[in-house]
C-alpha positions, 0 to 999 in steps of 0.5 A: 500500500502506498499513499499514491495508490491509496489516493488514486483509489479514494479518487475513484470512490469520490467519482460516485460520491464527491465531497464538497470542498466549497469553502475549504482551504484544501482541494480534493487532491490535497485532501486525498494525499493527506488522508492517504499518507495518514493511513499509510503511516498508521499501517506502518506504525501498526506493523512496527507494533507487531500486528499482522496483515489481518489484524491491520486490516481489521483495524483499518476496517474499524477506522473506516467504519468509525469514520463512516459513522461520523460522516453519517452524523455530520451529513444528518446535521447538515441536512437537518439544518437545511430542513429536508428529511426527504434529502437525508432518506435519499442520502441513506438509500444512495449509501445502501442504508435505507 
């Protein structure tokens, strides 16, 4: 796993669900590179701590699931501020949750 390959995979995922960088000081490519480097560093540290590939995969899956929960809560708060319960249900269905 390299940061470059991981950033490329993130870009492929974002084609179907692009993030909104409207008023941020970082662009999509910069955000991908930052997160890819962070996850690769985390994987390296876990390996140095003696975790095998299966244990590291489980840890990465747990991190991804935690991040998805946080993302869902942020999306829900954003949609509630917009006053659209229907929009949230559409978002849930788009992500296979409804």
